[in-house]
C-alpha positions in Angstrom: -118.5 124.6 -43.9 -116.3 121.5 -44.1 -117.4 118.5 -42.1 -114.6 119.0 -39.5 -115.6 122.7 -39.0 -119.3 121.6 -38.6 -118.3 119.1 -36.0 -116.2 121.6 -34.1 -119.0 124.2 -34.4 -121.6 121.8 -32.9 -119.2 120.7 -30.1 -118.4 124.3 -29.3 -122.1 125.2 -29.3 -122.8 122.3 -26.9 -120.1 123.4 -24.5 -121.4 127.0 -24.6 -124.9 125.8 -23.7 -123.5 124.0 -20.6 -121.0 126.7 -19.7 -123.2 128.6 -17.1 -123.2 125.6 -14.8 -119.5 125.8 -14.2 -118.2 129.2 -15.4 -119.3 132.8 -14.4 -121.8 133.7 -17.2 -120.7 137.4 -17.4 -117.1 136.3 -18.2 -118.2 133.9 -21.0 -120.5 136.6 -22.4 -117.6 139.1 -22.5 -115.5 136.5 -24.3 -118.3 135.9 -26.9 -118.7 139.6 -27.5 -115.0 140.1 -28.2 -114.9 136.8 -30.2 -117.6 138.1 -32.5 -115.7 141.4 -32.8 -112.6 139.5 -33.7 -114.4 137.3 -36.2 -115.8 140.5 -37.9 -112.3 142.0 -38.0 -110.9 138.7 -39.4 -113.4 138.8 -42.2 -111.9 142.1 -43.3 -108.2 141.4 -42.6 -107.9 137.7 -42.9 -110.1 137.2 -46.0 -110.0 140.5 -47.8 -106.5 141.7 -46.8 -107.7 145.1 -45.5 -106.1 146.2 -42.2 -108.2 148.6 -40.2 -106.6 150.4 -37.3 -109.9 152.0 -36.2 -112.3 149.1 -36.0 -113.2 149.9 -32.4 -115.2 152.8 -33.7 -117.9 150.4 -34.9 -118.0 148.6 -31.5 -118.3 151.9 -29.7 -120.9 153.4 -32.1 -123.2 150.5 -31.7 -122.7 150.5 -27.9 -123.7 154.1 -27.6 -126.6 153.9 -30.1 -128.0 150.8 -28.4 -127.6 152.2 -24.9 -129.2 155.5 -25.8 -132.1 153.7 -27.6 -132.8 151.4 -24.7 -132.4 154.0 -21.9 -133.8 157.2 -23.4 -136.1 156.1 -26.3 -137.2 153.0 -24.3 -137.4 150.8 -27.4 -137.7 147.0 -27.2 -134.4 145.2 -26.6 -134.2 143.6 -30.1 -134.9 146.9 -31.8 -132.1 148.5 -29.8 -129.6 145.9 -30.8 -130.6 146.2 -34.5 -130.4 150.0 -34.3 -126.8 149.7 -32.9 -125.7 147.2 -35.6 -127.4 149.3 -38.3 -125.7 152.5 -37.2 -122.3 150.8 -37.3 -123.0 149.4 -40.8 -124.0 152.9 -42.0 -120.9 154.4 -40.4 -118.9 151.5 -42.0 -120.3 152.5 -45.4 -119.2 156.2 -44.9 -115.7 155.3 -43.6 -115.3 152.5 -46.1 -116.2 154.7 -49.0 -113.4 157.0 -48.1 -110.8 154.5 -47.0 -111.0 152.0 -49.9 -109.6 154.7 -52.2 -106.2 153.9 -50.8 -104.3 150.7 -50.1 -101.9 149.3 -47.5 -100.7 151.6 -44.8 -102.6 154.5 -46.2 -105.9 152.6 -45.9 -105.0 151.7 -42.3 -104.1 155.3 -41.4 -107.3 156.7 -42.9 -109.4 154.3 -40.8 -107.4 155.3 -37.7 -107.8 159.0 -38.4 -111.6 158.8 -39.0 -112.0 156.6 -35.9 -110.2 159.1 -33.8 -112.5 161.8 -35.1 -115.5 159.8 -34.0 -113.8 159.2 -30.6 -113.6 162.9 -29.9 -117.2 163.3 -31.1 -118.3 160.7 -28.5 -116.2 162.6 -25.9 -118.1 165.8 -26.6 -121.6 164.6 -27.6 -124.2 165.1 -24.8 -126.0 161.8 -25.3 -122.8 159.7 -24.6 -122.2 161.0 -21.1 -118.6 162.1 -22.0 -115.9 160.6 -19.8 -118.6 159.2 -17.4 -120.1 157.1 -20.2 -123.6 156.0 -20.6 -124.7 154.3 -17.4 -127.7 152.3 -16.3 -128.8 150.8 -19.6 -131.8 148.6 -19.0 -131.7 145.1 -20.5 -135.4 144.9 -21.0 -137.2 141.7 -22.1 -137.3 139.6 -25.2 -140.4 137.6 -26.1 -141.5 137.9 -22.4 -138.2 136.6 -21.0 -136.6 138.9 -18.4 -133.0 139.7 -19.6 -132.1 141.2 -16.2 -131.3 137.6 -15.2 -127.8 136.8 -16.3 -128.6 133.2 -17.4 -131.4 134.4 -19.6 -129.2 137.0 -21.2 -126.4 134.5 -21.6 -128.5 132.3 -23.9 -129.4 135.3 -26.0 -125.7 136.2 -26.4 -124.9 132.6 -27.4 -127.7 132.7 -30.0 -126.4 136.0 -31.4 -122.8 134.8 -31.5 -123.7 131.4 -33.0 -125.9 132.9 -35.8 -123.3 135.6 -36.6 -120.5 133.0 -36.7 -122.6 130.9 -39.0 -123.2 133.9 -41.3 -119.5 134.7 -41.4 -118.6 131.2 -42.4 -121.4 131.1 -45.1 -120.0 134.4 -46.4 -116.4 133.1 -46.5 -117.4 129.9 -48.4 -119.8 131.7 -50.8 -118.9 133.0 -54.3 -118.7 136.4 -52.7 -116.1 135.1 -50.2 -114.1 133.5 -52.9 -113.8 136.9 -54.7 -112.7 138.5 -51.5 -109.9 135.9 -51.2 -109.0 136.6 -54.8 -108.7 140.3 -54.0 -106.5 139.5 -51.0 -104.2 137.2 -53.0 -103.9 139.2 -56.2 -105.9 142.4 -56.6 -104.7 143.3 -60.1 -105.7 139.9 -61.4 -109.1 140.2 -59.9 -109.5 143.5 -61.7 -108.3 142.0 -64.9 -111.0 139.3 -64.6 -113.7 142.0 -64.6 -114.6 142.3 -60.9 -115.5 145.6 -59.4 -112.9 145.4 -56.6 -113.9 148.6 -55.0 -117.5 147.4 -54.6 -116.5 144.1 -53.1 -114.1 145.8 -50.7 -116.8 148.2 -49.6 -119.4 145.4 -49.1 -116.9 143.5 -47.0 -116.1 146.6 -44.9 -119.8 147.3 -44.3 -120.5 143.7 -43.3 -117.5 143.7 -41.0 -118.6 147.0 -39.4 -122.2 145.8 -38.9 -121.0 142.6 -37.2 -118.6 144.5 -35.1 -121.5 146.8 -34.2 -123.6 143.8 -33.2 -120.8 142.8 -30.8 -120.8 146.3 -29.4 -124.6 146.3 -28.9 -124.5 143.0 -27.2 -121.7 144.1 -24.9 -123.8 147.1 -23.8 -126.6 144.7 -22.8 -124.1 142.5 -20.9 -122.5 145.3 -18.8 -125.4 147.8 -18.9 -123.1 150.7 -19.9 -121.1 152.1 -22.8 -117.9 154.0 -22.3 -115.2 155.7 -24.4 -113.0 152.6 -24.0 -115.3 150.8 -26.5 -114.3 153.3 -29.2 -110.6 153.9 -28.1 -107.7 153.1 -30.4 -106.4 150.7 -27.8 -109.5 148.5 -28.3 -108.7 148.5 -32.0 -105.2 147.3 -31.2 -106.6 144.5 -29.0 -108.8 143.1 -31.8 -105.7 143.0 -34.0 -103.8 141.1 -31.3 -106.7 138.7 -30.8 -106.9 137.9 -34.6 -103.2 137.5 -35.0 -102.7 135.4 -31.8 -105.6 133.0 -32.7 -104.7 132.8 -36.4 -105.6 135.3 -39.1 -107.6 133.9 -42.0 -108.7 130.8 -40.0 -112.2 129.9 -39.0 -111.8 129.5 -35.2 -108.6 131.6 -34.8 -110.3 134.9 -33.7 -112.4 132.9 -31.2 -109.4 131.3 -29.7 -107.4 134.6 -29.6 -110.3 136.5 -28.0 -110.7 133.7 -25.4 -107.0 133.8 -24.5 -106.8 137.6 -24.3 -110.0 138.3 -22.3 -109.2 135.4 -19.9 -105.7 136.7 -19.3 -107.0 140.2 -18.7 -109.6 139.0 -16.3 -107.2 136.8 -14.4 -104.2 139.2 -14.3 -106.0 142.6 -13.8 -106.1 142.2 -10.0 -102.7 140.6 -9.7 -100.4 142.8 -11.9 -102.6 145.9 -12.5 -101.3 148.1 -15.3 -98.6 145.6 -16.2 -101.4 143.7 -18.1 -100.6 145.9 -21.1 -96.9 145.0 -21.0 -97.8 141.3 -20.8 -100.2 141.6 -23.8 -97.4 143.3 -25.7 -95.0 140.5 -24.8 -97.5 137.9 -26.0 -97.8 139.8 -29.3 -94.1 139.8 -29.8 -93.8 136.1 -29.1 -96.7 135.4 -31.4 -95.1 137.3 -34.3 -91.7 135.6 -33.7 -92.7 132.1 -33.0 -96.3 131.6 -34.1 -96.7 133.7 -37.2 -99.8 131.8 -38.3 -101.3 132.0 -34.8 -102.4 129.3 -32.4 -105.0 127.7 -34.7 -102.9 128.3 -37.9 -99.8 126.6 -36.4 -102.0 123.7 -35.1 -103.5 123.2 -38.5 -100.0 123.2 -40.1 -98.7 120.8 -37.5 -101.6 118.4 -38.1 -101.1 118.6 -41.9 -97.4 117.8 -41.5 -98.3 114.8 -39.3 -100.8 113.5 -41.9 -98.2 114.0 -44.6 -95.6 112.0 -42.7 -98.0 109.1 -42.1 -98.7 108.9 -45.9 
């Protein structure tokens, strides 16, 4: 991480630790879950150049696996979270192995088709509860701390998000991350340099799927249920919107985008009802037309222009 990113990371972490004193913890936890989901998606789209239209399948898969493990198998909470993330990573390996054989819109359509297949599996499978969802998932305890208390759970969610965010940034700035950027910018040249592009794409896809699954497993703990909405194509569209609105290929863009979208949905749901979807669509259009680099991307570009003018 650069020094400016480290400072912003520490300031953000400090604010998160103080947030429960003046913001409803459940809302912040929901924001953090979707922020992690968006960061995982951004690793795939923003840094590898792979657009997945079915990324919600990993969020939903982990949500169901974690919920079932905690409720039916009665495993410890940490084990349930790891099982959910691991299941999503495994599913990511299966879907990624098939999807990376194609590029561009064909890659996106394959991910969408396979995600829809899994959605209908979740709809019919007995362990998911079908349209009713998986209800009453226990939070359990962690190292003797009762997670039924929202504040206790909040700090676990913050720890999961902070460590996952750190892992993503380490990945981006590692030699592996530099190869991913090279593939995004010029895949034929990366191949000519001797890199096994398919292997790197698959690794990025599996890592992104596992982190998205970690977000889904955490979300199940927060709300104590898993539903078909977690795996629906609409959720896949929302994470695309979050990433583009915040700034694709930027460090904090997905976090900002997720914060804006989740907050707007929470504030507008009771006021405008189903029109929330229309408002989200309008925001997306405005973002594409006026803020092509997203909120964070445009802010960085503006700052760089100001610095250039001073020089």
